[in-house]
N, C-alpha and C positions, 0 to 999 in steps of 0.2 A: 583921657581916662577910658572913654568908651572904646577907642581904637585899641588900646593895650589889652582890654578885656577880650576882644575878638581874637587877637593874636594868641593870648593865653589859652583860649578855648581850642583854637586850631592845633596848638601844640599837644594838647591831651588827645585830640582825635587821632592825630598822626601816630602818637605813641601807642594808642590803643590798637591801631592797625598793625603796627610792628609786633606788639605782643601777641596779637591774634595769629599772625603769620608764623611766629616762632612756635606757638602752641600747635598749629597745624603740622609743622615740620616735625616737632617732637612726637606728636601722636603717630604720624606716618612712620617715623623711624621705629617707634615702639611696635607698631603693627607689623612692619616688615621683619623685625627681629624675632618677635614672639608668636605672632599669629599667622603670617603668610608663609606657607610651606614651600613656595617655589624656589626660593634661594637655598633653603635647607635641602630640598631634593636635588638641586643642581650640585651642591657641595657633596651630598651623599653619592651622587652618580660618579664622582671622581674617586671616592673611597670604596664604594661598594658596587657589587654586581648582583642584581636580583634575578635569579634564574627561575623561570616557571617550572614547576614539577607537575607533570601531567598525571592524572590519576589513572588507575587501571579501569578500563571500561567494563561495564557489567557483562557477564557471560549469558549465553542463551542455552537452555536445555529443552528437549522435546518433552512431551507429556509422560514419557516413560523414564525420564531421567538421563537420556542420552545427551552428551555434550555436543552441541551443534556448532556454536560460534565461540571462539576463545581469542585470546590476545597473544601477540608476539611483539617483542621490542623492535623499534626502528630508531635510527639515529640521523639527525640533521646536523649539517655543518653550519654553525652560526658564527656571526662576527659582529663586533661593534666598529663601524667604519673608522671613527676617529682614533680608535686604539690600535688599528692595524699599522704595523711598521714594515718597512721593506723586508721581503722574505724571498726565499728561493722558490720561484714559481715552478721551475722544472721538477724540483724535488716534490713539491706539493702535488703536481699533476701526476707524477709517477706513483705516488702513494695512493691516489684515488683513481688511477686508471682513466684519466681524462686528458684531452689534448689542451695545449695552451690556448688555442682558439676558443675551445669550449669554455674554458675558465674565463677568458675575457668577455665572452658573451654573457655568462652568468653574472659577472660584475655589472655589465651594462644593463641587463634586465633588472637587477636588484636596485639600481639607481634610477631607473625609469619610473617616474611617478605615475605614469599611465598604467603601467603593469603592476606597480607596487605603491599604491597611494599612501601607505603608512611609512614610507621611507624617511628615516632621520639618521644622520651620522652619529647621533648620541644614543640611539636605542638598538637593541639586538636585531639583526637582520639575518634572514635565512639565505644561505648561498647555495647549498646542495641538500636535497631532501632524500631521506630513506636510503642511507648507506647500507650496503650489504655487511654482514657480520665480519667478513674478511677485510673490507675497506675500513670499517670502524676500528678493528684491531690494529691495523697498520698505522692509521692516523693517530690513535690514542698514544702509541709509543713515541710519536714524533711531535706531538702537539706543542711541546715547549719551544719548538723552533719557529712557531708561527704566532707571534704575539697578536692579541686581539681576537683570535679564533677560539671557539669552544664548541663542545658537542652537546646537543640537546636531545635527550631521550624522549621518544614518543611511543605511542601504542598503535599498532596496526592490527586489523582483524585477520583471523584465519578461520578456515571452515573445515570441518571434519567430513562433510559430504558435498559432492558436486550437485546439489539439489536445492530447491526452495529459494532460489535467488530472488524471485518476485516477492516472497514473503519476508525474507530476512532484510533485504535492502543492502546498502553499503555505505561507506564513508567517503566524503569529498571535502576539499578545502573550502573554508568559508569564503563568501564574497562580501562585498560592501553592504548589501541589503541585510545579510545575516548579522553583521557587526552592528549596524544601526538598530536592528530590531532587538538585540539581546546583548547587554553589556558583558555577559560572560565571555564572549568571543573576542579574540585579538587576531590581527593578520597572521596567517600561517596555521591557525587552528583548523581542526577537522570537525565536521558535524555529520549527523545521519542524513543519508540521501536515499529516499525510497524505502518502502517496507517498514518493518518494525524499527529499524535503526532510526528512521525519521520520526515516526509517530510516538516513540517512547524515548526520544533523545533526552529530555530532562531527567529521566530516571537512569539512563545508561551512562551518561557522561561523567557523573561524579562531580567533585569539587577540586579545583586546582590548588596546588600547594606552592610555596615559595622557598627557595634556598638562597640565603644571603651569604655572599662570598666577599672577602675583604681584599683590596688591591693595594699595592705599594705606590710610591710616587710615580713610577713609570707605567702604572696600569697593569702590572703583572699580578695574577691571582696568587694570593698567599695562603688561602685556606678559608675555612668557614668562620664567619664572624661570631665571636664569643662561643666558639665550639658548637655552633648550631643552635644556640639558645633562642635566636630570633627567627629560626626557620618555622614555617607553617607546613605541617604535613598534609598531603593530599588526602581526599576522602574518595574511596573507590565507588564506582557506579554500582547500581543494584542489579543483581542477576534476575533474569526473567525465565519463567517456565512457560513454554509455548503450549498451546493446545494441539499443535501439529504432531502427528505421528510420523517421524522422519522416514521410517522404513516404508510406510504406506505412501508417503509423498514420493519417494524414489520409485516405487512400483508403478504408481499412476503416471509419473513422468515417462517411465519406460514404455508403458502402453501407448502413450501419446507421441512417441518418437516417430518422426516423419509425417506428422500431422499438425494442423493448426487448430487451435480451439482451447478448451478449458475443461477441467474436472474439479468439482467442488464437493467435498464430503463434510457433513455436519453431524455432530452428536445431538439428536433432537432435543433431549430433555435439558441440556445445558447451553445450547447454542455454540458450543466449542467447535471450531473448524478443525477437522481431522487432516484434511489435505486441501491445498489450494494450488492447482496446477494451471499454469499458463504455457501453452505450447505454440511455437518453440520456446524453450527456455535457454539458459546459459549457465555456465559454471561461475558461481559467485567469486571464485578465486581470480577470475580475469580482471576484476576491478580492485585489486590489491597490489600495492607496490609501485615501482617506478614506471611500469608499463600500463598503468591504469588509463592514462589519457589516450594512448594509442588504441588500446582495446575498446575503450568506450566509444571512440570515433568509429571503429569498425562495426560495433554493435548498432550504432545509430544509422549507419549506411546500409545495413542489412535489410533488404526488402521484406523479409519475413517479420520484421519488427519484434525481435526478441525482448526488447526493453518495455514493450507495451503489455501491461497486465490484462490479458483478455478475460480472466476470471472476474475481475472487478470493474474494468473499464470497457470491456467489449459489450456493445449494445446490439443484440441480434433479435430477429423475429422469433418468438418462442415456439411458433408452430403449434403442434397438437399438445405439447406439454402445458399449454394454456387452457385446454378444455376443462380440466377439473375446476378451475376458477369459475367457468361459466355455469357448470352444473351447480356449484355452491350458490352462486348469485340467483339463479332461477328458482332454486329451492327456497332460499330465504325470502324472495319477493313473491312467492306463491304463484309463479308462472307455471311451474310444474310440481308434481308430486313424484316420489320415486317410481311410481307406476305409470306416469304419463308417457304414452308412446308418440313418436313422430315417424313419418314415412321417410324412406330413402330409396329412390329409384335410381341407384347409381349416382346419387347426388341430390343437392338442393335445387329444386326448380320452382321458381315463383315469377309469374309474368314472363318477361323475356330474359330473366336472369337464371343462370345455371352455375352451381359450384359443384365440381366433380367429387366423386367418392368411389371407393372400391366395392367389390361385391361382398355382401353379407345379408343376413336376414332383414326383413322389413315388414311392418313397422317394429320399432323396438324402444324400450324404456331406457332410463338413464344408465344403469349399471352395464347392460350389454353395449350401450353406445360408447361408454368409456372402454369397455373390453375390446371393441372392434375399431375404436377411434373413428366413429361415424361423423363426417363433416356435416351432413344434412341435419342431424339431430340438434347440433349446437347453433346452426344457422336458424332453424325454426324457433328454437327457444329465444334467441336474440331478437328475431323479428317480433315475436309475440310479446316481448317486453318493451322494446323501444317504440313500437307502434301502438301500444295500448294507451290511447288517449284518455279513456274513461278512468284510468288509474293515475296517470302521470301528467296529463294535460297536453304536453307536446313531446315530440321525439327528443328535442334538446333537453327537456326536463328529465325524461327517462334516462337519457344517456348520462346525465350528471349523477343520478342515483347509481347507475351501473359503475361509473368511474370511482365513486367514493368507496364502494365495496372493494374494488381492486387496490386502491390506495391503502386501505386498512390491511390488505394482505401483503403489502410490501412492494407494490409496483408503482412506477412513476416517480418515486423519490428515493433518495439514498437510504439504505437500511441503517447506516451508522456504524459500519464495521470499523474496527480500530486500525485501519490502514489507510494511507493516502490514495488519492486518485480514484475513488469509487465513482462510478457513473450512476445517474438516476434512471437510465433507460429513457423511454418515452411513452407517455400515455396521453393521447389527445383528449381534449375536452370539447364541449359543445361550441364554445367560441371559435375553436380551431376550424370546425366544419362550417359554422356560420360564415366565417370569413372566406372560406374556400368556395362554398356552394351558394351562399346567400341564406339569410335567416328564413326559416320555414320552407326551404327548397331542398331539404334532404330528409331521408328516412332510414330505416334499418337496412333496406336493400342497397342504399347508396354506399354504406360503410360495412357491408355484411362480412367482409374478410377479417375484420378485427375479432369476430366471434370465434375464429379458429386460429388466432395468434398470428395473423398475417397483416397485410396493410400497413398502417402506421404504427402498430404496436411494436415496441422494442423492449427487451429485457436483458439483464446481465445474467450470466451463469450463476452468480451468487443469489440473485433474486429467485431463479428457478429452483435452486437447491433449498432455499428458505421456504418456498411453497411446499416442497416435498417434506421438509421437517415439520411444517405446520400441520399437514395432513397426517403425518406419522404421530404427532402429538394429539390428533383429533381435535384441533381447533385453537391452538396457541403456538407462539414461537418466542424464542429468546433471541435478542439481537446477536447476530453472529460475531464472533471475536476470535482472535488468534493468540492472545496472551491469557494464560490461565492463572498465573500468580506472579507477583512482584516481590522480591526479597524485602523483608521488614516493612511491608506496606499492606494495609488493609484495602482490599479491592472495593470499588464503589458499591454501595448497598444495592443500587438499582440495576446492577449489571445482569443479574439473573431474574429480573422482574419479567413475568410473562406479558407478552403483548397479544391482545385478543382482537382478531378481526371482527367485523360487524356481522358475520354469519354465525348462527347458532351452532354449538358443538355437535348437536345431533345430526346435522347434515354432513359433517365430515366423515362420520361412520359410513354413510351411503357412498360417498366418493371413494373412500379408502377401499371399500369392498369391490367397487368397480375396477380399481387399479389392481387389486388382488386377482380378480378374474382375468385381467389382461395377461398376467403371467401364467395363470393356470391353463388358459386356452385361448389367448387372443394375440394381439400384436407384440406382446413382450415375452413370448415363450422362451426366447433365448436367455432371459434374465433368471430363469429358474435355477436355484442352487439346491443340490441334493440334500435332503433332510431338513430343509428350512423353508418356511413360508415367506414369500417375497411379494411386494406390491410394486407396480411400475407403470409408467406411461411413456410411450414413444412420442417422438416429434420429428416430422419431416418438414423443414421450413424452406419455402421458396427462396431462391437466391437469384437476384436479377443479374448477377455477374457470372453465373455459371451453374454448375451442378448444385442440387439442393443440399442444405445443411442437415446433418444427422444429429438428433438430440434424444436425450432420455433423462427421466428422473424417476427415482424409486426409493424404497426404504426396506429395511429388514432388521430383525425378524418382524413379521406382520403384527403380532400381538404385543410385543415388547421391543419396540424399535431401538436399536443401538446406533444405527447409521442411516442417514438420508443423503442421497447423492444426486448430482446433476452432471451430465456430460454434454458437451457441445463440440462437434467436429465440423469445421468449415468444409463445405463441398464434399461431405462424406456420404451423400445420397440418403437412402432410406434410414429412418431411425434405428431399425433393426440391424443395419449393416455395421455401424461402428458404435453408436451411442449405447445401445442395449448391452452388447457384450463387454465393452469397457466398464460401464457402470456396474454390471453384475460381478465382474471379476474384482473390482475394487471393493465391493461389499464383502465378497467371499474372503478375500485376502485379509481384510480387517477382522472379520468375525471368526474365521477358522485358521488364520495364519498360513494357510496353504491352499492350493487349488486342487480340487478333486481330480483323480485320474481321468474320469469321463469328460472333463472339460479342459484338459491340457491342450487339446487340438485348437480350441478357441483362443487360449492364452497365446500359443505360438503364433496363431494367425494375427492377433492384434499386435504382438511384439514385433513382428517382421513385415507388416504391411505399411507401406508409405503411400501418400497421395501426392500426385504430381501437380504442384502449383505453379510450375515454371520458375524461372529465376529472375530476380529483379534487384536493382540497387536503388536506394533512395537518394 
């Protein structure tokens, strides 16, 4: 009896396992049929073709409403490999003006998973990109002869002006990193590359749509499914209004023709960038269409580096454009008063150290020192600050105070402009010199060159222009930016929030007056504009690789500034040679819309003078 009981129990256990397995299978079948989308999608792929509908990309206008960037249609030849049936390849090649060998290579590249990681015979693949309108028209008429092929409409950029390429940017095909970082993208999509196209990509690109087409048993397209009821319409990207004045941009680029360097102009009270020139530049239309790859390669090989944005990424010794920062710091720290004089015997002479200077009166206080760009004045001020142990303790401690003031003025760190690839320049700290010279083994004389914008100090043209705007505003600046408005979007509340350096506003009036005197009767006399009060500061920066760099910063009108500008011309010599006239002409063009007859000679000179940099390939 006991044995029969065990057999009876085992029977129930086995039966339970069978029932459990049956339930698992039933649940799995239920899940596959009702919940799992994979088989449904596989079946749908036989009956439907879902075509991506690309949205219209947002347009770009300049500050005056001029259309700068717009769209034009482009067409890609697409196919679903498993749906392709034998076709007349010669007819296909004649239609698209390509050779059979070229067609075979395109098929091979499409199937190569190294070149096309997203390849699948079940999904749409791109065979030929960016057909011309003529090729598109011919293929459209014959498309029925080529089963499995279809045409995908895309959007390409077009430009009304051969200018501002460094500001606008361009489009490129997405790579694997783009696709991994953002689920919006699929292989073959385009994304913003450089400039505004990149930094405002989420606003410009819009939202993709979907068109659902129905196929017959042979895979042939029969029309739109349910008359388009299941289609999803694309949402166009948002238009941008740039702060750039495109006519001023063109003019400044013309003045920089044959030169290397940058011009940056800012509206002081808003921080809006009026022009942002990097020279040499290039026509943005070179990076559109089927020749984009070839043109891009040529631009990268050009030794003049036209793709490098010197206005944002170029880090240069600021030279004498740096002297206003020194006057501000010395005033704030109580090292000088506006009336404090320092001697200049054709330079700064202290112990065995000499820093040269040009001939002018001596001794002199701050404003005349700015007017004449006296090296000795700012060397003495720097020495009296850095070596004042009774106030700061050590030279290193004093140097850190000096540096913090400069950081508050926008030096040594990125300003935060709404464009990619901004450089921070370079501002050394006490640790830098402790490491190089040894702690306690350096003083003001050791690093005296930084007081006049030489030595280790590096700044971008944008930072120099921002200093000019800060002085124009008499003590504050707005973060520079190139986008003024976004369609149907409220701009960030903090965009126009003033940023105030650690120097009191009252001292900016002293420095501004010194810059005004420089135009009235100093190193910036060529910056004078008839009927207008102008302030300016020259810069002649030593260049270890050749002739000195020519720099200038200024603003106008003096009492109600509408424009602040910085110019930097590589190997341009004295600041008054190129920096001053180019900066002055840019200000006059913006404020007056034309150049006065008495200054036409200077305009012609700048438009027609080139600097010989030699030729180089990278």
